[in-house]
C-alpha positions as CSV (number, residue, x, y, z in Angstrom):
1,A,61.6,-24.4,-29.3
2,H,61.7,-22.6,-32.5
3,W,60.4,-19.2,-32.5
4,L,59.3,-16.8,-35.5
5,L,59.0,-13.1,-35.8
6,Q,55.8,-12.6,-38.5
7,V,55.5,-8.9,-39.7
8,E,52.4,-8.1,-41.4
9,N,51.2,-4.6,-42.9
10,N,51.7,-3.0,-39.6
11,E,51.8,-5.6,-36.9
12,A,53.9,-7.9,-36.0
13,R,53.2,-11.4,-34.2
14,L,56.1,-13.5,-32.1
15,I,54.9,-17.0,-33.3
16,Q,55.9,-20.6,-31.8
17,A,56.3,-23.5,-34.6
18,G,53.4,-25.9,-33.9
19,G,54.1,-29.4,-33.5
20,T,57.7,-29.3,-31.9
21,T,59.0,-32.4,-30.3
22,E,61.0,-30.8,-27.7
23,N,60.2,-31.3,-24.1
24,D,60.2,-28.3,-22.8
25,S,58.0,-26.9,-25.1
26,P,54.3,-25.9,-24.2
27,A,52.8,-26.6,-27.7
28,S,51.5,-30.0,-29.1
29,S,49.6,-29.4,-32.5
30,T,49.3,-26.0,-32.0
31,S,51.0,-23.2,-31.9
32,V,51.5,-20.0,-29.3
33,A,51.4,-16.6,-30.5
34,T,52.0,-13.3,-29.1
35,G,51.1,-10.0,-30.0
36,P,49.8,-8.4,-32.4
37,Y,52.6,-5.5,-31.4
38,D,52.1,-2.2,-33.0
39,L,55.0,-1.5,-34.8
40,N,53.9,2.2,-35.6
41,D,54.6,2.8,-31.9
42,K,58.7,1.6,-31.9
43,T,59.1,2.5,-28.1
44,G,55.9,0.1,-27.0
45,F,57.1,-2.7,-29.6
46,I,60.5,-2.4,-28.0
47,N,58.7,-2.9,-24.4
48,E,56.3,-5.4,-25.0
49,F,58.3,-7.7,-27.0
50,A,61.1,-7.9,-24.8
51,D,58.7,-8.3,-22.1
52,D,57.3,-11.6,-23.9
53,V,60.5,-12.5,-24.6
54,R,61.4,-12.6,-20.7
55,R,58.8,-14.4,-19.6
56,I,59.1,-17.4,-22.3
57,Y,62.9,-17.2,-21.6
58,R,62.2,-17.4,-17.9
59,W,59.5,-20.3,-18.3
60,Q,62.2,-22.4,-20.6
61,N,65.1,-21.8,-18.1
62,L,62.4,-22.9,-15.0
63,R,61.5,-26.2,-17.0
64,R,64.8,-26.6,-18.0
65,L,66.6,-26.3,-14.5
66,A,63.7,-28.8,-12.8
67,G,64.1,-31.4,-15.8
68,E,67.6,-31.5,-15.6
69,Y,67.7,-31.6,-11.6
70,A,64.6,-33.8,-10.9
71,T,64.2,-36.1,-8.5
72,A,61.8,-38.7,-7.4
73,G,61.6,-39.3,-3.8
74,S,65.7,-39.5,-3.0
75,D,66.8,-37.7,0.1
76,V,68.0,-34.5,0.6
77,S,69.9,-33.6,3.2
78,S,68.5,-35.7,5.8
79,G,65.1,-35.7,4.5
80,G,63.0,-36.2,1.4
81,L,59.8,-35.4,-0.3
82,E,57.1,-38.0,-1.4
83,L,55.1,-36.3,-4.3
84,E,52.2,-37.9,-5.9
85,F,49.8,-36.6,-8.8
86,V,46.8,-38.5,-9.3
87,K,43.3,-38.2,-11.1
88,C,40.0,-38.7,-9.3
89,R,36.1,-38.9,-10.4
90,D,35.8,-35.6,-8.3
91,A,36.8,-33.8,-5.8
92,S,36.1,-35.5,-2.7
93,S,36.4,-38.8,-4.3
94,T,39.2,-41.4,-2.9
95,E,38.5,-43.0,-6.4
96,C,41.9,-41.8,-7.7
97,E,44.8,-43.2,-10.1
98,P,48.3,-42.2,-10.9
99,V,48.4,-39.7,-13.7
100,P,51.0,-41.3,-15.7
101,A,54.0,-38.7,-17.1
102,G,52.6,-36.9,-20.5
103,D,49.4,-38.0,-20.0
104,R,46.1,-36.5,-21.6
105,L,44.3,-34.5,-19.1
106,P,41.1,-33.0,-20.7
107,V,39.0,-30.1,-19.2
108,G,37.0,-30.6,-16.1
109,Q,39.3,-33.7,-15.0
110,K,39.6,-33.4,-11.0
111,A,42.8,-34.3,-10.1
112,R,44.8,-33.9,-6.7
113,I,48.3,-33.2,-5.5
114,R,50.2,-35.1,-2.7
115,M,53.2,-34.2,-0.6
116,R,54.7,-36.0,2.3
117,N,57.7,-35.2,4.5
118,T,59.3,-39.1,4.5
119,G,63.0,-37.7,6.0
120,R,63.9,-36.6,9.6
121,S,64.1,-32.4,8.6
122,A,61.6,-29.8,8.0
123,L,61.5,-29.1,4.5
124,D,60.6,-25.6,2.9
125,V,58.1,-26.4,-0.2
126,T,56.7,-24.6,-3.5
127,L,54.9,-25.9,-5.7
128,L,54.7,-23.7,-9.3
129,M,52.4,-24.7,-12.2
130,L,54.0,-23.9,-15.5
131,D,50.6,-23.3,-18.2
132,A,51.1,-23.5,-21.9
133,S,51.1,-20.0,-22.3
134,F,54.5,-19.5,-20.6
135,G,52.6,-18.3,-17.2
136,I,53.5,-19.7,-13.8
137,D,51.5,-19.8,-11.3
138,A,52.4,-19.9,-7.8
139,L,50.1,-23.0,-6.3
140,F,51.8,-23.8,-2.4
141,P,51.7,-22.2,-0.1
142,S,48.8,-19.9,-0.7
143,A,48.0,-17.0,1.2
144,G,47.6,-17.6,4.8
145,Q,49.8,-21.0,4.6
146,Y,53.3,-21.5,5.9
147,G,55.0,-23.8,3.1
148,R,57.1,-25.9,5.4
149,L,56.5,-29.3,6.2
150,R,57.5,-31.2,9.4
151,P,59.0,-35.2,9.3
152,S,55.7,-36.9,8.3
153,E,53.6,-33.9,7.7
154,H,51.4,-34.1,4.8
155,H,49.5,-31.9,2.6
156,S,46.8,-32.3,-0.1
157,I,45.8,-29.8,-3.1
158,D,42.5,-30.5,-5.0
159,L,42.7,-29.2,-8.6
160,E,40.4,-29.2,-11.8
161,I,42.0,-28.8,-15.1
162,I,40.5,-25.6,-16.6
163,G,40.7,-24.8,-20.5
164,D,42.2,-21.4,-20.0
165,T,45.6,-23.3,-22.0
166,M,46.0,-26.1,-23.9
167,G,48.7,-28.1,-24.8
168,K,51.9,-29.2,-22.2
169,E,51.8,-28.3,-19.0
170,H,54.0,-28.7,-15.7
171,F,54.1,-28.9,-12.1
172,V,57.4,-28.0,-10.5
173,V,58.1,-28.8,-7.0
174,I,61.4,-26.7,-5.4
175,A,61.7,-28.4,-1.5
176,V,65.1,-27.2,0.7
177,P,65.5,-28.7,4.1
178,S,64.9,-25.5,6.5
179,Q,67.6,-24.4,8.1
180,K,68.1,-22.7,11.6
181,G,68.3,-19.2,11.9
182,V,67.0,-18.6,8.3
183,Q,63.6,-17.4,7.0
184,R,61.6,-19.6,5.3
185,A,62.4,-20.8,1.5
186,D,59.8,-19.6,-0.9
187,F,60.2,-19.5,-4.4
188,A,56.5,-18.2,-4.9
189,W,58.1,-15.1,-6.3
190,L,59.1,-17.2,-9.4
191,A,55.2,-16.6,-10.5
192,Q,54.3,-14.3,-13.6
193,P,51.3,-14.0,-15.6
194,A,50.9,-15.3,-19.2
195,L,51.8,-13.9,-21.8
196,R,51.0,-10.2,-22.7
197,L,49.3,-10.0,-19.4
198,E,50.4,-7.4,-16.5
199,E,53.3,-8.6,-14.0
200,R,52.9,-9.6,-10.6
201,T,55.2,-8.1,-7.9
202,R,55.8,-9.9,-4.9
203,G,55.3,-8.9,-1.8
204,G,57.6,-8.9,1.7
205,G,61.3,-8.5,2.3
206,G,64.3,-9.1,0.1
207,R,65.8,-12.9,-1.2
208,T,67.4,-15.1,0.7
209,P,70.9,-15.7,-0.8
210,L,69.5,-19.1,-1.8
211,E,66.7,-17.4,-3.8
212,E,68.8,-15.1,-5.1
213,L,70.7,-18.2,-6.8
214,L,67.9,-19.5,-8.2
215,A,66.9,-16.1,-9.7
216,T,70.4,-16.6,-11.6
217,A,69.4,-19.9,-12.7
218,V,66.1,-19.2,-13.8
219,F,66.4,-15.8,-15.1
220,A,70.4,-15.9,-16.3
221,E,73.0,-18.5,-17.1
222,G,73.5,-21.0,-14.2
223,K,72.6,-24.4,-12.6
224,T,71.9,-25.1,-9.0
225,R,71.7,-28.2,-7.4
226,G,74.4,-28.4,-4.3
227,V,75.5,-24.8,-4.4
228,K,78.0,-22.9,-1.9
229,L,76.6,-20.1,-0.2
230,S,79.2,-17.7,1.4
231,G,79.5,-18.3,5.0
232,S,77.8,-21.6,4.9
233,E,77.7,-25.1,3.9
234,S,76.2,-26.4,0.8
235,V,72.3,-26.4,0.6
236,Q,70.7,-29.1,-1.4
237,V,67.7,-28.6,-3.6
238,L,65.0,-30.8,-4.5
239,F,63.0,-31.0,-8.2
240,H,60.0,-32.3,-9.0
241,L,58.6,-32.2,-12.1
242,I,55.5,-33.4,-13.3
243,T,54.2,-32.9,-17.1
244,W,50.9,-33.5,-18.4
245,E,49.3,-32.3,-21.7
246,T,45.5,-30.4,-21.3
247,V,43.0,-31.3,-24.5
248,P,40.1,-30.8,-25.3
249,V,37.0,-33.1,-23.4
250,S,35.9,-34.5,-26.8
251,T,39.8,-35.7,-27.7
252,S,40.3,-37.5,-24.8
253,D,39.3,-40.4,-22.6
254,S,41.6,-40.1,-19.8
255,R,38.8,-39.5,-16.6
256,P,39.2,-42.4,-14.6
């Protein structure tokens, strides 16, 4: 995506060019803008501007990483993850239909994500949402959930499309075969607030070697699918990517 720093009087804004066709951009027909930054406060401007750029960089890196290595139902080690994203008439409805890639979903649309472990090994699963304001929200596991799917185990999450952000948005699912003697892989710490909101911090202990490796790939340069960890065999990471466009109710008829 292309970005411009617009300066007017004593204020600056970072603006994403609207109408871009790049897949990793959340913008559709509208632009994303950050700021305004107060140029009279040099220290504040530098800190706020750098923070926003880092968030954009992390969002785009995670989107590109997932897009490059996304897999649909293929096995990882001795296990695989079946994933389905459907839109429904209401939260309890069984009348649901699959959401085509890139479909336009109006604000208020009810939806559901279904995950099932189709393999023979347990999978540690993290579900992240990448919104159109460069926020990353951890949807699964939520507080009190373990985040591990045993063979044949399934889990569903009911959702509603809200209008806080508009444009292209994504779900990224990261699944890792669980390993004996290694703590559960949980990538919820990749979450970040939308632009210009307060940062959230990750609770709990330190990161595992695999989590550090993915952090390197997201926050710096790097790619990971099969990776070699010190003192261990190659670990496979399964990515799933789901993309849709959030639109106002009046511009879409995508309800089932």
